[in-house]
C-alpha positions in Angstrom: -20.6 43.7 130.9 -17.1 42.1 130.8 -17.2 39.9 127.7 -14.1 38.0 129.0 -16.0 36.6 131.9 -19.1 34.5 131.1 -21.3 33.5 134.0 -22.1 29.9 133.1 -20.4 28.5 136.2 -21.0 24.8 135.7 -19.6 24.9 132.1 -16.6 27.0 133.1 -15.7 24.7 135.9 -15.7 21.7 133.5 -13.4 23.7 131.2 -11.2 24.6 134.1 -10.9 21.0 135.2 -10.0 19.9 131.7 -7.5 22.8 131.4 -5.9 21.8 134.7 -5.6 18.2 133.7 -4.2 19.2 130.2 -1.6 21.5 131.8 -0.7 19.0 134.4 -0.9 21.6 137.1 -2.3 21.5 140.6 -4.0 24.5 142.3 -1.9 25.9 145.1 -4.3 26.2 147.9 -3.8 29.1 150.3 -5.8 32.0 151.7 -5.7 33.8 148.3 -7.0 32.2 145.2 -7.8 32.8 141.5 -11.5 32.9 140.7 -12.2 29.7 138.6 -14.6 31.6 136.4 -11.9 34.0 135.3 -9.7 31.1 134.0 -11.4 31.1 130.6 -10.8 33.8 128.1 -11.9 34.6 124.5 -9.4 35.4 121.8 -9.4 39.1 121.0 -11.3 40.1 124.2 -9.9 41.3 127.5 -9.2 38.6 130.1 -9.1 39.3 133.9 -7.6 36.8 136.2 -9.4 37.7 139.4 -7.5 37.4 142.7 -9.8 36.5 145.6 -9.5 36.6 149.5 -6.8 39.2 149.5 -6.3 41.0 152.9 -5.8 44.8 153.1 -2.1 44.8 154.2 -0.5 44.0 150.8 2.9 45.4 150.0 3.3 43.9 146.5 1.4 41.9 143.9 3.3 40.0 141.2 2.2 37.7 138.4 4.3 35.0 136.7 3.9 32.7 133.8 4.1 29.1 134.9 3.9 27.5 138.3 6.9 29.2 139.9 7.2 32.8 141.1 10.8 33.2 140.0 12.1 36.5 138.7 12.7 35.1 135.2 9.0 34.1 135.0 7.6 37.5 136.2 5.1 39.3 133.9 4.4 42.4 135.9 4.2 43.6 139.6 2.4 46.3 141.4 3.3 48.0 144.7 0.3 49.7 146.3 -0.5 52.5 147.1 2.4 54.1 145.2 0.8 53.0 141.8 4.2 51.7 140.7 4.2 49.0 138.1 7.2 47.0 137.1 7.4 44.7 134.0 9.3 41.4 134.0 10.9 39.2 131.3 7.5 37.6 130.4 5.8 41.0 129.9 4.2 41.3 126.4 2.9 44.8 126.6 -0.7 43.8 127.1 -0.7 43.0 130.8 -1.4 45.1 133.8 -2.3 44.6 137.5 -5.4 46.2 139.1 -5.3 47.9 142.5 -7.0 44.8 143.9 -4.3 42.5 142.5 -6.1 41.0 139.5 -4.1 40.4 136.3 -5.5 42.1 133.1 -4.6 40.7 129.7 -5.7 42.9 126.8 -6.5 41.4 123.4 -6.1 37.9 124.6 -4.3 35.5 122.2 -4.3 31.8 121.9 -0.7 31.5 123.1 -1.8 33.2 126.4 -3.2 29.8 127.3 -1.2 28.2 130.2 -0.3 28.5 133.9 -0.3 31.7 135.8 1.0 32.2 139.4 0.0 35.2 141.6 2.3 36.1 144.4 1.2 38.4 147.2 3.8 39.8 149.6 2.5 40.9 153.0 6.0 41.8 154.4 6.1 39.1 157.0 4.7 36.4 154.8 4.1 35.5 151.1 1.1 33.7 149.6 0.7 32.2 146.2 -2.1 30.9 144.0 -1.7 29.2 140.6 -4.3 28.5 137.9 -4.4 27.4 134.3 -5.9 29.9 131.8 -7.6 28.6 128.7 -8.1 31.0 125.8 -10.8 29.9 123.4 -11.5 31.1 119.8 -14.9 32.0 118.7 -16.0 30.3 115.5 -16.9 32.3 112.5 -20.4 33.5 111.9 -22.5 30.6 110.6 -23.6 30.7 107.0 -27.2 30.5 105.9 -28.9 29.5 102.7 -32.5 29.1 101.5 -33.9 27.2 98.6 -36.0 30.2 97.5 -35.7 34.0 97.8 -39.0 35.0 96.2 -42.2 33.3 97.4 -46.0 33.8 97.5 -47.7 34.1 100.9 -49.5 31.0 102.2 -48.6 29.2 99.0 -44.9 28.5 98.9 -42.7 26.8 101.5 -39.1 27.7 102.3 -36.3 25.5 103.6 -33.3 27.3 105.2 -30.0 25.6 106.1 -27.5 26.8 108.7 -23.9 25.9 107.8 -22.0 25.3 111.0 -20.2 22.5 112.9 -21.8 23.6 116.2 -24.4 21.3 117.7 -26.4 24.1 119.5 -28.3 26.0 116.8 -31.1 28.5 117.3 -33.4 29.9 114.6 -34.8 33.4 114.3 -37.6 34.7 112.1 -37.9 38.5 112.0 -35.4 38.6 114.8 -37.5 36.5 117.1 -36.4 33.0 118.2 -38.8 30.3 116.9 -39.3 26.6 117.5 -41.2 23.9 115.7 -45.0 24.5 115.5 -47.8 23.8 113.1 -46.4 26.3 110.5 -42.7 25.5 110.7 -40.4 22.6 111.5 -36.8 22.5 112.8 -34.8 19.4 111.9 -33.5 17.0 114.7 -29.9 18.2 114.1 -31.2 21.8 114.4 -29.5 22.9 111.2 -32.6 23.1 108.9 -35.7 25.3 109.2 -38.7 24.6 107.0 -41.5 27.1 106.9 -44.5 25.3 105.4 -46.6 28.4 104.7 -44.6 31.5 104.4 -46.3 34.7 105.5 -45.5 38.4 104.8 -44.0 38.5 108.3 -41.3 35.9 107.6 -39.1 38.3 105.6 -35.8 37.8 107.6 -34.2 34.5 108.6 -31.2 34.0 110.8 -29.5 31.1 112.6 -27.4 31.4 115.7 -24.7 29.1 117.2 -23.3 29.0 120.6 -20.1 26.9 120.7 -19.0 28.8 123.8 -21.9 29.6 126.2 -22.8 33.3 126.4 -20.9 34.0 123.2 -23.5 33.4 120.5 -22.7 33.9 116.9 -25.5 34.9 114.6 -25.5 34.6 110.8 -26.1 37.5 108.5 -29.8 38.2 107.9 -31.3 36.3 104.9 -34.0 38.3 103.3 -37.0 36.8 101.6 -39.2 38.6 99.0 -42.8 37.6 100.0 -45.5 38.6 97.6 -49.0 39.0 99.1 -52.4 40.5 98.7 -54.3 42.3 97.5 -56.3 42.7 100.7 -57.8 45.4 102.8 -59.2 47.1 99.7 -60.6 50.5 100.6 -62.5 53.0 98.6 -62.1 56.8 99.0 -64.4 59.3 97.3 -65.0 63.0 97.3 -68.6 62.3 98.4 -69.9 60.2 101.2 -71.2 56.7 100.4 -74.2 55.4 102.3 -75.3 51.8 101.8 -73.3 51.6 98.6 -74.9 54.8 97.1 -72.8 57.9 96.3 -75.1 60.9 95.9 -73.8 63.7 93.7 -75.3 66.6 91.8 -75.1 66.8 88.1 -72.1 69.0 87.1 -70.2 68.3 90.3 -66.7 67.0 90.4 -66.4 63.4 91.7 -63.1 61.8 92.9 -62.8 58.1 93.3 -59.7 56.2 94.6 -58.9 52.6 95.4 -56.3 51.5 98.0 -55.1 48.0 98.8 -52.4 46.2 100.7 -50.3 44.3 98.3 -46.7 43.3 97.2 -45.9 44.0 94.5 -48.0 47.1 93.8 -51.3 45.9 92.3 -52.9 46.8 89.0 -56.2 48.6 89.1 -59.2 48.3 86.7 -62.5 50.1 86.6 -65.8 49.1 85.2 -68.9 51.2 84.7 -72.2 49.4 84.4 -70.3 46.2 83.7 -68.2 47.7 80.9 -64.4 47.9 81.3 -63.2 51.5 81.3 -60.1 52.5 79.4 -58.9 54.4 82.5 -56.2 52.8 84.6 -54.7 53.5 87.9 -56.0 53.8 91.4 -57.8 57.1 90.8 -60.6 58.3 88.6 -61.8 61.9 88.4 -65.1 63.0 86.8 -64.6 66.7 86.3 -68.3 67.4 85.6 -70.7 64.7 86.4 -73.1 64.0 83.5 -76.3 61.9 83.4 -74.6 59.2 81.3 -72.0 58.8 84.0 -74.5 57.6 86.6 -74.6 54.0 87.5 -72.6 51.2 89.1 -68.8 51.5 89.4 -66.5 48.7 90.3 -62.8 49.0 91.3 -60.9 45.7 90.6 -57.5 45.3 92.3 -55.3 42.6 90.9 -51.9 41.2 92.0 -50.3 39.3 89.0 -47.8 37.6 91.2 -50.2 36.0 93.7 -52.9 35.7 90.9 -55.5 37.1 93.4 -58.0 39.9 92.8 -60.5 41.8 94.9 -63.0 44.5 94.2 -65.2 47.1 95.7 -68.2 48.7 94.0 -70.8 51.4 94.5 -73.6 53.3 92.7 -73.5 56.9 91.7 -77.0 58.6 91.8 -78.3 62.1 91.9 -80.1 63.1 95.0 -83.8 62.3 95.0 -84.9 65.9 94.7 -82.7 66.4 91.7 -84.2 63.3 90.1 -87.7 64.6 90.4 -86.8 67.9 88.9 -85.2 66.2 85.9 -88.4 64.2 85.3 -90.6 67.2 85.6 -88.5 69.1 83.1 -88.4 66.3 80.5 -92.1 65.6 80.6 -93.2 69.2 80.6 -91.3 69.6 77.4 -93.3 66.7 75.9 -96.6 68.2 77.1 -97.4 65.2 79.4 -99.1 65.5 82.7 -96.9 64.3 85.5 -97.5 62.5 88.7 -94.4 62.9 90.9 -95.9 60.4 93.3 -95.6 57.6 90.7 -93.5 58.7 87.6 -93.2 55.1 86.5 -96.7 55.3 85.1 -95.3 56.8 82.0 -93.7 54.3 79.7 -91.8 56.9 77.8 -89.9 57.9 81.0 -86.1 58.3 80.1 -83.6 56.0 81.7 -81.5 57.6 84.4 -78.7 55.0 84.1 -76.9 54.4 80.9 
């Protein structure tokens, strides 16, 4: 894509008309012509003044500064097909002529603005075309500022301001263009964006200006630190859990781990039968499961920044067959007669959960 040739025809024709009036120059109408869309360039970019309607029998192309094709005004000439170029008094070292007769100006400067005349020599006749080139300067990148850099999801609002003199401003959140909706508002002058309920997906804000169509200038990304969660709390164990029950043999090793989505990283607390354990961290390991370690476990996940907490809980029990064997062993030691069909008949039955 040639950055020196935007395609917005209507806008470029308006600029061309204004340039012609400002330069006080009339277009010389002939068979050949200069493409109006090429009469606008951008400072620092390559500009190509495109010559149109040129027949095949050309003996020489020459370009001149101003409205006259005199020798003292010549920039550069080209004689096809010998590929011979000749520079003139107005040559700056940045110009060249293509094989189709167009004038190339590298690294366009503001003082390149002005009138240019193309002369085409066919041997038995000469044709000319004149146009007024306007070199525009891109404005600097707009600045961006926000009233907060650290926020809590769905609780804190953010107002961002775009510092620019441009009247055409676009806003981007996470590199996607946004407009006013039920969650955010753009001011009538387009220079302020208010996000009423910031989400974790609003981490990057940018504003973009377009003082010259098809040459947008976007601000540096503004990063927000959004605290969120905990949510999506998951429980992983070394044994399968069915209906909230983890079945494990006495003496077996039991691993328990909590996972949650949160920013910043959450704090983890564990309780056993309602009592807070001194253990901390997302993981708990019971190297050799004992009877007193049976019961209800709860993993509590807390985010101190959002002041939110969630938990997951489950019950550790021995398998039913193991439970019956344990009752049989205890009561045989006390000399009692057992009924495995209804062990609750014995009031002195030991508790399985401590």
